[in-house]
mmCIF file as gemmi writes it, N, C-alpha and C atoms, coordinates in Angstrom:
data_model
loop_
_atom_site.group_PDB
_atom_site.id
_atom_site.type_symbol
_atom_site.label_atom_id
_atom_site.label_alt_id
_atom_site.label_comp_id
_atom_site.label_asym_id
_atom_site.label_entity_id
_atom_site.label_seq_id
_atom_site.pdbx_PDB_ins_code
_atom_site.Cartn_x
_atom_site.Cartn_y
_atom_site.Cartn_z
_atom_site.occupancy
_atom_site.B_iso_or_equiv
_atom_site.pdbx_formal_charge
_atom_site.auth_seq_id
_atom_site.auth_asym_id
_atom_site.pdbx_PDB_model_num
ATOM 1 N N . MET Axp A 1 ? 133.924 102.345 98.69 1 0 ? 1 A 1
ATOM 2 C CA . MET Axp A 1 ? 133.043 101.386 99.244 1 0 ? 1 A 1
ATOM 3 C C . MET Axp A 1 ? 133.071 101.66 100.759 1 0 ? 1 A 1
ATOM 4 N N . ALA Axp A 2 ? 132.057 101.281 101.52 1 0 ? 2 A 1
ATOM 5 C CA . ALA Axp A 2 ? 132.043 101.347 103.063 1 0 ? 2 A 1
ATOM 6 C C . ALA Axp A 2 ? 132.797 100.174 103.834 1 0 ? 2 A 1
ATOM 7 N N . GLU Axp A 3 ? 133.466 100.597 104.737 1 0 ? 3 A 1
ATOM 8 C CA . GLU Axp A 3 ? 134.189 99.693 105.499 1 0 ? 3 A 1
ATOM 9 C C . GLU Axp A 3 ? 133.154 98.523 105.868 1 0 ? 3 A 1
ATOM 10 N N . ILE Axp A 4 ? 133.534 97.257 105.978 1 0 ? 4 A 1
ATOM 11 C CA . ILE Axp A 4 ? 132.69 96.103 106.25 1 0 ? 4 A 1
ATOM 12 C C . ILE Axp A 4 ? 133.157 95.601 107.559 1 0 ? 4 A 1
ATOM 13 N N . GLU Axp A 5 ? 132.1 95.372 108.346 1 0 ? 5 A 1
ATOM 14 C CA . GLU Axp A 5 ? 132.43 94.902 109.829 1 0 ? 5 A 1
ATOM 15 C C . GLU Axp A 5 ? 131.504 93.608 109.849 1 0 ? 5 A 1
ATOM 16 N N . ARG Axp A 6 ? 132.233 92.483 110.345 1 0 ? 6 A 1
ATOM 17 C CA . ARG Axp A 6 ? 131.493 91.222 110.448 1 0 ? 6 A 1
ATOM 18 C C . ARG Axp A 6 ? 130.776 91.098 111.889 1 0 ? 6 A 1
ATOM 19 N N . LEU Axp A 7 ? 129.494 90.654 111.565 1 0 ? 7 A 1
ATOM 20 C CA . LEU Axp A 7 ? 128.637 90.518 112.804 1 0 ? 7 A 1
ATOM 21 C C . LEU Axp A 7 ? 128.103 89.197 112.935 1 0 ? 7 A 1
ATOM 22 N N . THR Axp A 8 ? 127.826 88.517 113.945 1 0 ? 8 A 1
ATOM 23 C CA . THR Axp A 8 ? 127.04 87.248 114.08 1 0 ? 8 A 1
ATOM 24 C C . THR Axp A 8 ? 125.767 87.609 114.598 1 0 ? 8 A 1
ATOM 25 N N . ILE Axp A 9 ? 124.605 87.061 113.948 1 0 ? 9 A 1
ATOM 26 C CA . ILE Axp A 9 ? 123.219 87.292 114.37 1 0 ? 9 A 1
ATOM 27 C C . ILE Axp A 9 ? 122.547 86.019 114.691 1 0 ? 9 A 1
ATOM 28 N N . THR Axp A 10 ? 121.744 86.093 115.576 1 0 ? 10 A 1
ATOM 29 C CA . THR Axp A 10 ? 120.753 84.869 116.022 1 0 ? 10 A 1
ATOM 30 C C . THR Axp A 10 ? 119.383 85.222 115.585 1 0 ? 10 A 1
ATOM 31 N N . LEU Axp A 11 ? 118.693 84.344 114.735 1 0 ? 11 A 1
ATOM 32 C CA . LEU Axp A 11 ? 117.263 84.526 114.351 1 0 ? 11 A 1
ATOM 33 C C . LEU Axp A 11 ? 116.454 83.383 114.942 1 0 ? 11 A 1
ATOM 34 N N . PRO Axp A 12 ? 115.146 83.684 115.08 1 0 ? 12 A 1
ATOM 35 C CA . PRO Axp A 12 ? 114.278 82.571 115.349 1 0 ? 12 A 1
ATOM 36 C C . PRO Axp A 12 ? 114.203 81.618 114.008 1 0 ? 12 A 1
ATOM 37 N N . SER Axp A 13 ? 113.89 80.362 114.279 1 0 ? 13 A 1
ATOM 38 C CA . SER Axp A 13 ? 113.835 79.471 113.159 1 0 ? 13 A 1
ATOM 39 C C . SER Axp A 13 ? 113.064 79.993 111.95 1 0 ? 13 A 1
ATOM 40 N N . ASP Axp A 14 ? 111.894 80.493 112.158 1 0 ? 14 A 1
ATOM 41 C CA . ASP Axp A 14 ? 111.038 80.836 111.076 1 0 ? 14 A 1
ATOM 42 C C . ASP Axp A 14 ? 111.797 81.849 110.045 1 0 ? 14 A 1
ATOM 43 N N . MET Axp A 15 ? 112.457 82.791 110.812 1 0 ? 15 A 1
ATOM 44 C CA . MET Axp A 15 ? 113.152 83.89 110.059 1 0 ? 15 A 1
ATOM 45 C C . MET Axp A 15 ? 114.355 83.422 109.389 1 0 ? 15 A 1
ATOM 46 N N . ALA Axp A 16 ? 115.026 82.6 110.127 1 0 ? 16 A 1
ATOM 47 C CA . ALA Axp A 16 ? 116.19 81.878 109.378 1 0 ? 16 A 1
ATOM 48 C C . ALA Axp A 16 ? 115.789 81.019 108.056 1 0 ? 16 A 1
ATOM 49 N N . ALA Axp A 17 ? 114.685 80.482 108.396 1 0 ? 17 A 1
ATOM 50 C CA . ALA Axp A 17 ? 114.227 79.559 106.907 1 0 ? 17 A 1
ATOM 51 C C . ALA Axp A 17 ? 113.769 80.633 105.918 1 0 ? 17 A 1
ATOM 52 N N . VAL Axp A 18 ? 113.29 81.743 106.267 1 0 ? 18 A 1
ATOM 53 C CA . VAL Axp A 18 ? 112.993 82.688 105.249 1 0 ? 18 A 1
ATOM 54 C C . VAL Axp A 18 ? 114.3 83.205 104.607 1 0 ? 18 A 1
ATOM 55 N N . VAL Axp A 19 ? 115.449 83.464 105.244 1 0 ? 19 A 1
ATOM 56 C CA . VAL Axp A 19 ? 116.503 83.909 104.655 1 0 ? 19 A 1
ATOM 57 C C . VAL Axp A 19 ? 117.105 82.833 103.831 1 0 ? 19 A 1
ATOM 58 N N . LYS Axp A 20 ? 117.239 81.661 104.305 1 0 ? 20 A 1
ATOM 59 C CA . LYS Axp A 20 ? 117.919 80.631 103.625 1 0 ? 20 A 1
ATOM 60 C C . LYS Axp A 20 ? 116.954 80.36 102.355 1 0 ? 20 A 1
ATOM 61 N N . GLY Axp A 21 ? 115.714 80.433 102.473 1 0 ? 21 A 1
ATOM 62 C CA . GLY Axp A 21 ? 114.874 80.159 101.219 1 0 ? 21 A 1
ATOM 63 C C . GLY Axp A 21 ? 115.088 81.124 100.214 1 0 ? 21 A 1
ATOM 64 N N . ALA Axp A 22 ? 115.239 82.535 100.671 1 0 ? 22 A 1
ATOM 65 C CA . ALA Axp A 22 ? 115.597 83.395 99.585 1 0 ? 22 A 1
ATOM 66 C C . ALA Axp A 22 ? 116.898 83.204 98.818 1 0 ? 22 A 1
ATOM 67 N N . VAL Axp A 23 ? 117.859 82.651 99.544 1 0 ? 23 A 1
ATOM 68 C CA . VAL Axp A 23 ? 119.118 82.402 99.028 1 0 ? 23 A 1
ATOM 69 C C . VAL Axp A 23 ? 119.005 81.058 98.099 1 0 ? 23 A 1
ATOM 70 N N . GLU Axp A 24 ? 118.388 79.996 98.718 1 0 ? 24 A 1
ATOM 71 C CA . GLU Axp A 24 ? 118.221 79 97.848 1 0 ? 24 A 1
ATOM 72 C C . GLU Axp A 24 ? 117.279 79.103 96.675 1 0 ? 24 A 1
ATOM 73 N N . GLY Axp A 25 ? 116.463 80.036 96.637 1 0 ? 25 A 1
ATOM 74 C CA . GLY Axp A 25 ? 115.707 80.16 95.63 1 0 ? 25 A 1
ATOM 75 C C . GLY Axp A 25 ? 116.14 81.237 94.473 1 0 ? 25 A 1
ATOM 76 N N . GLY Axp A 26 ? 117.383 81.572 94.861 1 0 ? 26 A 1
ATOM 77 C CA . GLY Axp A 26 ? 118.011 82.325 93.774 1 0 ? 26 A 1
ATOM 78 C C . GLY Axp A 26 ? 117.798 83.772 93.935 1 0 ? 26 A 1
ATOM 79 N N . ASP Axp A 27 ? 117.019 84.336 94.753 1 0 ? 27 A 1
ATOM 80 C CA . ASP Axp A 27 ? 116.901 85.774 94.834 1 0 ? 27 A 1
ATOM 81 C C . ASP Axp A 27 ? 118.083 86.51 95.47 1 0 ? 27 A 1
ATOM 82 N N . TYR Axp A 28 ? 118.805 85.903 96.248 1 0 ? 28 A 1
ATOM 83 C CA . TYR Axp A 28 ? 120.095 86.597 96.742 1 0 ? 28 A 1
ATOM 84 C C . TYR Axp A 28 ? 121.134 85.615 96.664 1 0 ? 28 A 1
ATOM 85 N N . ALA Axp A 29 ? 122.346 86.214 96.625 1 0 ? 29 A 1
ATOM 86 C CA . ALA Axp A 29 ? 123.567 85.258 96.57 1 0 ? 29 A 1
ATOM 87 C C . ALA Axp A 29 ? 124.14 84.787 98.017 1 0 ? 29 A 1
ATOM 88 N N . SER Axp A 30 ? 123.581 85.477 98.978 1 0 ? 30 A 1
ATOM 89 C CA . SER Axp A 30 ? 124.125 85.071 100.343 1 0 ? 30 A 1
ATOM 90 C C . SER Axp A 30 ? 122.99 85.575 101.485 1 0 ? 30 A 1
ATOM 91 N N . ASN Axp A 31 ? 123.259 84.93 102.563 1 0 ? 31 A 1
ATOM 92 C CA . ASN Axp A 31 ? 122.448 85.39 103.686 1 0 ? 31 A 1
ATOM 93 C C . ASN Axp A 31 ? 122.645 86.885 103.966 1 0 ? 31 A 1
ATOM 94 N N . SER Axp A 32 ? 123.992 87.206 103.827 1 0 ? 32 A 1
ATOM 95 C CA . SER Axp A 32 ? 124.407 88.704 104.148 1 0 ? 32 A 1
ATOM 96 C C . SER Axp A 32 ? 123.609 89.637 103.308 1 0 ? 32 A 1
ATOM 97 N N . GLU Axp A 33 ? 123.35 89.199 101.975 1 0 ? 33 A 1
ATOM 98 C CA . GLU Axp A 33 ? 122.565 90.036 101.151 1 0 ? 33 A 1
ATOM 99 C C . GLU Axp A 33 ? 121.222 90.327 101.609 1 0 ? 33 A 1
ATOM 100 N N . VAL Axp A 34 ? 120.768 89.308 102.02 1 0 ? 34 A 1
ATOM 101 C CA . VAL Axp A 34 ? 119.229 89.377 102.481 1 0 ? 34 A 1
ATOM 102 C C . VAL Axp A 34 ? 119.171 90.305 103.708 1 0 ? 34 A 1
ATOM 103 N N . VAL Axp A 35 ? 120.101 90.183 104.744 1 0 ? 35 A 1
ATOM 104 C CA . VAL Axp A 35 ? 120.222 90.949 105.739 1 0 ? 35 A 1
ATOM 105 C C . VAL Axp A 35 ? 120.493 92.311 105.448 1 0 ? 35 A 1
ATOM 106 N N . ARG Axp A 36 ? 121.312 92.63 104.561 1 0 ? 36 A 1
ATOM 107 C CA . ARG Axp A 36 ? 121.624 94.05 104.146 1 0 ? 36 A 1
ATOM 108 C C . ARG Axp A 36 ? 120.412 94.659 103.549 1 0 ? 36 A 1
ATOM 109 N N . GLU Axp A 37 ? 119.708 93.981 102.636 1 0 ? 37 A 1
ATOM 110 C CA . GLU Axp A 37 ? 118.514 94.554 102.052 1 0 ? 37 A 1
ATOM 111 C C . GLU Axp A 37 ? 117.466 94.752 103.242 1 0 ? 37 A 1
ATOM 112 N N . ALA Axp A 38 ? 117.163 93.917 104.122 1 0 ? 38 A 1
ATOM 113 C CA . ALA Axp A 38 ? 116.281 94.013 105.221 1 0 ? 38 A 1
ATOM 114 C C . ALA Axp A 38 ? 116.665 95.257 105.949 1 0 ? 38 A 1
ATOM 115 N N . LEU Axp A 39 ? 117.914 95.439 106.335 1 0 ? 39 A 1
ATOM 116 C CA . LEU Axp A 39 ? 118.36 96.615 106.963 1 0 ? 39 A 1
ATOM 117 C C . LEU Axp A 39 ? 118.17 97.985 106.363 1 0 ? 39 A 1
ATOM 118 N N . ARG Axp A 40 ? 118.444 98.005 104.929 1 0 ? 40 A 1
ATOM 119 C CA . ARG Axp A 40 ? 118.053 98.981 104.159 1 0 ? 40 A 1
ATOM 120 C C . ARG Axp A 40 ? 116.681 99.357 104.146 1 0 ? 40 A 1
ATOM 121 N N . ASP Axp A 41 ? 115.62 98.371 104.12 1 0 ? 41 A 1
ATOM 122 C CA . ASP Axp A 41 ? 114.299 98.698 104.045 1 0 ? 41 A 1
ATOM 123 C C . ASP Axp A 41 ? 113.932 99.3 105.541 1 0 ? 41 A 1
ATOM 124 N N . TRP Axp A 42 ? 114.484 98.625 106.487 1 0 ? 42 A 1
ATOM 125 C CA . TRP Axp A 42 ? 114.192 99.036 107.969 1 0 ? 42 A 1
ATOM 126 C C . TRP Axp A 42 ? 114.621 100.513 108.198 1 0 ? 42 A 1
ATOM 127 N N . LYS Axp A 43 ? 115.858 100.954 107.522 1 0 ? 43 A 1
ATOM 128 C CA . LYS Axp A 43 ? 116.203 102.403 107.767 1 0 ? 43 A 1
ATOM 129 C C . LYS Axp A 43 ? 115.301 103.276 107.036 1 0 ? 43 A 1
ATOM 130 N N . MET Axp A 44 ? 115.005 102.877 105.834 1 0 ? 44 A 1
ATOM 131 C CA . MET Axp A 44 ? 113.963 103.784 105.115 1 0 ? 44 A 1
ATOM 132 C C . MET Axp A 44 ? 112.656 103.897 105.78 1 0 ? 44 A 1
ATOM 133 N N . LYS Axp A 45 ? 112.138 102.682 106.441 1 0 ? 45 A 1
ATOM 134 C CA . LYS Axp A 45 ? 110.871 102.809 107.112 1 0 ? 45 A 1
ATOM 135 C C . LYS Axp A 45 ? 111.039 103.734 108.321 1 0 ? 45 A 1
ATOM 136 N N . ARG Axp A 46 ? 112.092 103.537 109.132 1 0 ? 46 A 1
ATOM 137 C CA . ARG Axp A 46 ? 112.287 104.381 110.169 1 0 ? 46 A 1
ATOM 138 C C . ARG Axp A 46 ? 112.51 105.756 109.83 1 0 ? 46 A 1
ATOM 139 N N . ALA Axp A 47 ? 113.065 106.168 108.892 1 0 ? 47 A 1
ATOM 140 C CA . ALA Axp A 47 ? 113.23 107.48 108.428 1 0 ? 47 A 1
ATOM 141 C C . ALA Axp A 47 ? 111.988 108.149 108.071 1 0 ? 47 A 1
ATOM 142 N N . LEU Axp A 48 ? 110.871 107.325 107.387 1 0 ? 48 A 1
ATOM 143 C CA . LEU Axp A 48 ? 109.686 107.862 107.314 1 0 ? 48 A 1
ATOM 144 C C . LEU Axp A 48 ? 108.862 107.986 108.449 1 0 ? 48 A 1
ATOM 145 N N . GLN Axp A 49 ? 108.965 107.077 109.309 1 0 ? 49 A 1
ATOM 146 C CA . GLN Axp A 49 ? 108.225 107.105 110.648 1 0 ? 49 A 1
ATOM 147 C C . GLN Axp A 49 ? 108.724 108.368 111.309 1 0 ? 49 A 1
ATOM 148 N N . LEU Axp A 50 ? 109.979 108.796 111.328 1 0 ? 50 A 1
ATOM 149 C CA . LEU Axp A 50 ? 110.525 110.066 112.134 1 0 ? 50 A 1
ATOM 150 C C . LEU Axp A 50 ? 110.073 111.094 111.485 1 0 ? 50 A 1
ATOM 151 N N . GLN Axp A 51 ? 110.052 111.146 110.085 1 0 ? 51 A 1
ATOM 152 C CA . GLN Axp A 51 ? 109.518 112.38 109.398 1 0 ? 51 A 1
ATOM 153 C C . GLN Axp A 51 ? 107.954 112.589 109.657 1 0 ? 51 A 1
ATOM 154 N N . GLU Axp A 52 ? 107.308 111.588 109.793 1 0 ? 52 A 1
ATOM 155 C CA . GLU Axp A 52 ? 105.841 111.67 109.995 1 0 ? 52 A 1
ATOM 156 C C . GLU Axp A 52 ? 105.639 112.13 111.486 1 0 ? 52 A 1
ATOM 157 N N . LEU Axp A 53 ? 106.535 111.674 112.457 1 0 ? 53 A 1
ATOM 158 C CA . LEU Axp A 53 ? 106.487 112.185 113.783 1 0 ? 53 A 1
ATOM 159 C C . LEU Axp A 53 ? 106.72 113.672 113.98 1 0 ? 53 A 1
ATOM 160 N N . THR Axp A 54 ? 107.752 114.121 113.003 1 0 ? 54 A 1
ATOM 161 C CA . THR Axp A 54 ? 108.129 115.44 113.19 1 0 ? 54 A 1
ATOM 162 C C . THR Axp A 54 ? 106.887 116.397 112.437 1 0 ? 54 A 1
ATOM 163 N N . MET Axp A 55 ? 106.286 115.917 111.551 1 0 ? 55 A 1
ATOM 164 C CA . MET Axp A 55 ? 105.223 116.718 110.836 1 0 ? 55 A 1
ATOM 165 C C . MET Axp A 55 ? 104.021 116.715 111.988 1 0 ? 55 A 1
ATOM 166 N N . LEU Axp A 56 ? 103.85 115.57 112.475 1 0 ? 56 A 1
ATOM 167 C CA . LEU Axp A 56 ? 102.652 115.494 113.604 1 0 ? 56 A 1
ATOM 168 C C . LEU Axp A 56 ? 102.981 116.463 114.654 1 0 ? 56 A 1
ATOM 169 N N . LYS Axp A 57 ? 104.207 116.464 115.283 1 0 ? 57 A 1
ATOM 170 C CA . LYS Axp A 57 ? 104.54 117.479 116.214 1 0 ? 57 A 1
ATOM 171 C C . LYS Axp A 57 ? 104.166 118.783 115.886 1 0 ? 57 A 1
ATOM 172 N N . ALA Axp A 58 ? 104.747 119.193 114.603 1 0 ? 58 A 1
ATOM 173 C CA . ALA Axp A 58 ? 104.402 120.567 113.987 1 0 ? 58 A 1
ATOM 174 C C . ALA Axp A 58 ? 102.92 120.863 113.977 1 0 ? 58 A 1
ATOM 175 N N . ASP Axp A 59 ? 101.98 119.853 113.638 1 0 ? 59 A 1
ATOM 176 C CA . ASP Axp A 59 ? 100.765 120.147 113.375 1 0 ? 59 A 1
ATOM 177 C C . ASP Axp A 59 ? 100.198 120.333 114.805 1 0 ? 59 A 1
ATOM 178 N N . ILE Axp A 60 ? 100.511 119.592 115.835 1 0 ? 60 A 1
ATOM 179 C CA . ILE Axp A 60 ? 100.108 119.691 117.237 1 0 ? 60 A 1
ATOM 180 C C . ILE Axp A 60 ? 100.437 121.115 117.753 1 0 ? 60 A 1
ATOM 181 N N . ASP Axp A 61 ? 101.692 121.52 117.538 1 0 ? 61 A 1
ATOM 182 C CA . ASP Axp A 61 ? 102.189 122.896 118.052 1 0 ? 61 A 1
ATOM 183 C C . ASP Axp A 61 ? 101.131 123.902 117.439 1 0 ? 61 A 1
ATOM 184 N N . LYS Axp A 62 ? 101.036 123.713 116.056 1 0 ? 62 A 1
ATOM 185 C CA . LYS Axp A 62 ? 100.158 124.797 115.519 1 0 ? 62 A 1
ATOM 186 C C . LYS Axp A 62 ? 98.741 124.71 115.99 1 0 ? 62 A 1
ATOM 187 N N . GLY Axp A 63 ? 98.311 123.631 116.152 1 0 ? 63 A 1
ATOM 188 C CA . GLY Axp A 63 ? 96.834 123.472 116.772 1 0 ? 63 A 1
ATOM 189 C C . GLY Axp A 63 ? 96.905 124.107 118.239 1 0 ? 63 A 1
ATOM 190 N N . LEU Axp A 64 ? 97.809 123.967 119.005 1 0 ? 64 A 1
ATOM 191 C CA . LEU Axp A 64 ? 97.961 124.409 120.304 1 0 ? 64 A 1
ATOM 192 C C . LEU Axp A 64 ? 97.96 125.852 120.304 1 0 ? 64 A 1
ATOM 193 N N . THR Axp A 65 ? 98.742 126.371 119.35 1 0 ? 65 A 1
ATOM 194 C CA . THR Axp A 65 ? 98.945 127.927 119.261 1 0 ? 65 A 1
ATOM 195 C C . THR Axp A 65 ? 97.649 128.478 118.736 1 0 ? 65 A 1
ATOM 196 N N . ASP Axp A 66 ? 97.008 127.855 117.761 1 0 ? 66 A 1
ATOM 197 C CA . ASP Axp A 66 ? 95.663 128.376 117.29 1 0 ? 66 A 1
ATOM 198 C C . ASP Axp A 66 ? 94.63 128.406 118.455 1 0 ? 66 A 1
ATOM 199 N N . LEU Axp A 67 ? 94.732 127.593 119.307 1 0 ? 67 A 1
ATOM 200 C CA . LEU Axp A 67 ? 93.701 127.334 120.374 1 0 ? 67 A 1
ATOM 201 C C . LEU Axp A 67 ? 94.126 128.365 121.522 1 0 ? 67 A 1
ATOM 202 N N . ALA Axp A 68 ? 95.496 128.492 121.836 1 0 ? 68 A 1
ATOM 203 C CA . ALA Axp A 68 ? 95.808 129.64 122.832 1 0 ? 68 A 1
ATOM 204 C C . ALA Axp A 68 ? 95.486 131.024 122.4 1 0 ? 68 A 1
ATOM 205 N N . GLU Axp A 69 ? 95.601 131.206 121.029 1 0 ? 69 A 1
ATOM 206 C CA . GLU Axp A 69 ? 95.214 132.616 120.228 1 0 ? 69 A 1
ATOM 207 C C . GLU Axp A 69 ? 93.928 132.755 120.083 1 0 ? 69 A 1
ATOM 208 N N . GLY Axp A 70 ? 92.936 131.819 120.37 1 0 ? 70 A 1
ATOM 209 C CA . GLY Axp A 70 ? 91.586 132.117 120.094 1 0 ? 70 A 1
ATOM 210 C C . GLY Axp A 70 ? 91.043 131.825 118.63 1 0 ? 70 A 1
ATOM 211 N N . ARG Axp A 71 ? 91.897 131.181 117.882 1 0 ? 71 A 1
ATOM 212 C CA . ARG Axp A 71 ? 91.589 130.74 116.439 1 0 ? 71 A 1
ATOM 213 C C . ARG Axp A 71 ? 90.62 129.674 116.27 1 0 ? 71 A 1
ATOM 214 N N . VAL Axp A 72 ? 90.472 129.086 117.399 1 0 ? 72 A 1
ATOM 215 C CA . VAL Axp A 72 ? 89.638 127.688 117.245 1 0 ? 72 A 1
ATOM 216 C C . VAL Axp A 72 ? 88.222 128.001 117.876 1 0 ? 72 A 1
ATOM 217 N N . GLN Axp A 73 ? 87.378 127.784 117.05 1 0 ? 73 A 1
ATOM 218 C CA . GLN Axp A 73 ? 85.965 128.108 117.539 1 0 ? 73 A 1
ATOM 219 C C . GLN Axp A 73 ? 85.175 126.806 118.092 1 0 ? 73 A 1
ATOM 220 N N . ASP Axp A 74 ? 85.591 125.591 117.426 1 0 ? 74 A 1
ATOM 221 C CA . ASP Axp A 74 ? 84.897 124.364 117.805 1 0 ? 74 A 1
ATOM 222 C C . ASP Axp A 74 ? 85.856 123.432 118.069 1 0 ? 74 A 1
ATOM 223 N N . PHE Axp A 75 ? 86.025 123.003 119.356 1 0 ? 75 A 1
ATOM 224 C CA . PHE Axp A 75 ? 87.011 122.051 119.655 1 0 ? 75 A 1
ATOM 225 C C . PHE Axp A 75 ? 86.269 120.764 120.322 1 0 ? 75 A 1
ATOM 226 N N . ASP Axp A 76 ? 86.362 119.586 119.515 1 0 ? 76 A 1
ATOM 227 C CA . ASP Axp A 76 ? 85.722 118.289 120.026 1 0 ? 76 A 1
ATOM 228 C C . ASP Axp A 76 ? 86.571 117.337 120.124 1 0 ? 76 A 1
ATOM 229 N N . LYS Axp A 77 ? 87.317 117.048 121.179 1 0 ? 77 A 1
ATOM 230 C CA . LYS Axp A 77 ? 88.254 116.179 121.313 1 0 ? 77 A 1
ATOM 231 C C . LYS Axp A 77 ? 88.028 114.886 120.807 1 0 ? 77 A 1
ATOM 232 N N . ASP Axp A 78 ? 86.662 114.373 121.122 1 0 ? 78 A 1
ATOM 233 C CA . ASP Axp A 78 ? 86.375 112.979 120.673 1 0 ? 78 A 1
ATOM 234 C C . ASP Axp A 78 ? 86.223 112.974 119.28 1 0 ? 78 A 1
ATOM 235 N N . ARG Axp A 79 ? 85.836 113.95 118.663 1 0 ? 79 A 1
ATOM 236 C CA . ARG Axp A 79 ? 85.833 114.102 117.116 1 0 ? 79 A 1
ATOM 237 C C . ARG Axp A 79 ? 87.246 113.818 116.61 1 0 ? 79 A 1
ATOM 238 N N . ILE Axp A 80 ? 88.097 114.654 117.08 1 0 ? 80 A 1
ATOM 239 C CA . ILE Axp A 80 ? 89.351 114.592 116.705 1 0 ? 80 A 1
ATOM 240 C C . ILE Axp A 80 ? 90.122 113.207 116.921 1 0 ? 80 A 1
ATOM 241 N N . ILE Axp A 81 ? 89.853 112.571 117.944 1 0 ? 81 A 1
ATOM 242 C CA . ILE Axp A 81 ? 90.416 111.168 118.307 1 0 ? 81 A 1
ATOM 243 C C . ILE Axp A 81 ? 89.833 110.314 117.299 1 0 ? 81 A 1
ATOM 244 N N . GLU Axp A 82 ? 88.477 110.353 117.085 1 0 ? 82 A 1
ATOM 245 C CA . GLU Axp A 82 ? 87.938 109.419 116.108 1 0 ? 82 A 1
ATOM 246 C C . GLU Axp A 82 ? 88.447 109.688 114.686 1 0 ? 82 A 1
ATOM 247 N N . ARG Axp A 83 ? 88.704 110.761 114.208 1 0 ? 83 A 1
ATOM 248 C CA . ARG Axp A 83 ? 89.351 111.045 112.965 1 0 ? 83 A 1
ATOM 249 C C . ARG Axp A 83 ? 90.658 110.444 112.767 1 0 ? 83 A 1
ATOM 250 N N . GLY Axp A 84 ? 91.421 110.693 113.9 1 0 ? 84 A 1
ATOM 251 C CA . GLY Axp A 84 ? 92.864 110.099 114.004 1 0 ? 84 A 1
ATOM 252 C C . GLY Axp A 84 ? 92.816 108.674 113.98 1 0 ? 84 A 1
ATOM 253 N N . ARG Axp A 85 ? 91.856 107.932 114.71 1 0 ? 85 A 1
ATOM 254 C CA . ARG Axp A 85 ? 91.786 106.572 114.593 1 0 ? 85 A 1
ATOM 255 C C . ARG Axp A 85 ? 91.327 105.972 113.01 1 0 ? 85 A 1
ATOM 256 N N . LYS Axp A 86 ? 90.493 106.795 112.276 1 0 ? 86 A 1
ATOM 257 C CA . LYS Axp A 86 ? 90.252 106.399 111.165 1 0 ? 86 A 1
ATOM 258 C C . LYS Axp A 86 ? 91.382 106.534 110.074 1 0 ? 86 A 1
ATOM 259 N N . LEU Axp A 87 ? 92.135 107.652 110.267 1 0 ? 87 A 1
ATOM 260 C CA . LEU Axp A 87 ? 93.28 107.909 109.401 1 0 ? 87 A 1
ATOM 261 C C . LEU Axp A 87 ? 94.337 106.922 109.563 1 0 ? 87 A 1
ATOM 262 N N . LEU Axp A 88 ? 94.5 106.45 110.974 1 0 ? 88 A 1
ATOM 263 C CA . LEU Axp A 88 ? 95.476 105.417 111.348 1 0 ? 88 A 1
ATOM 264 C C . LEU Axp A 88 ? 94.952 104.021 110.699 1 0 ? 88 A 1
ATOM 265 N N . ALA Axp A 89 ? 93.721 103.725 110.743 1 0 ? 89 A 1
ATOM 266 C CA . ALA Axp A 89 ? 93.177 102.527 110.24 1 0 ? 89 A 1
ATOM 267 C C . ALA Axp A 89 ? 93.445 102.534 108.748 1 0 ? 89 A 1
ATOM 268 N N . ALA Axp A 90 ? 93.447 103.484 108.089 1 0 ? 90 A 1
ATOM 269 C CA . ALA Axp A 90 ? 93.452 103.65 106.616 1 0 ? 90 A 1
ATOM 270 C C . ALA Axp A 90 ? 94.894 103.545 106.166 1 0 ? 90 A 1
ATOM 271 N N . ARG Axp A 91 ? 95.837 103.658 107.036 1 0 ? 91 A 1
ATOM 272 C CA . ARG Axp A 91 ? 97.218 103.629 106.596 1 0 ? 91 A 1
ATOM 273 C C . ARG Axp A 91 ? 97.696 102.377 106.245 1 0 ? 91 A 1
ATOM 274 N N . SER Axp A 92 ? 98.727 101.998 105.462 1 0 ? 92 A 1
ATOM 275 C CA . SER Axp A 92 ? 99.229 100.783 105.127 1 0 ? 92 A 1
ATOM 276 C C . SER Axp A 92 ? 99.912 100.259 106.292 1 0 ? 92 A 1
ATOM 277 N N . PRO Axp A 93 ? 99.571 98.928 106.619 1 0 ? 93 A 1
ATOM 278 C CA . PRO Axp A 93 ? 100.368 98.382 107.768 1 0 ? 93 A 1
ATOM 279 C C . PRO Axp A 93 ? 101.819 98.261 107.605 1 0 ? 93 A 1
ATOM 280 N N . SER Axp A 94 ? 102.429 98.48 106.449 1 0 ? 94 A 1
ATOM 281 C CA . SER Axp A 94 ? 103.92 98.292 106.266 1 0 ? 94 A 1
ATOM 282 C C . SER Axp A 94 ? 104.48 99.588 106.6 1 0 ? 94 A 1
ATOM 283 N N . VAL Axp A 95 ? 103.845 100.685 106.993 1 0 ? 95 A 1
ATOM 284 C CA . VAL Axp A 95 ? 104.546 101.854 107.417 1 0 ? 95 A 1
ATOM 285 C C . VAL Axp A 95 ? 104.517 101.959 108.89 1 0 ? 95 A 1
């Protein structure tokens, strides 16, 4: 089992109420359980974001290489930006 370290955190009233409500509702045994699960979810979300960023950088590098080596025939910056905006809008807000 991992070593445990005690921390004290301060939350806005609305967040504290959510934590307390989850415990009082029986979903969790303690405030600490709520915070631990939230941190696990945050770590997973962050890892996915970093993975997406790495893939995006690789795509950009490939595109720049293709452009430099003359493999790009039609380069329309505005079309690319618009496509990116549409893809971003279609993404789940939780990611």
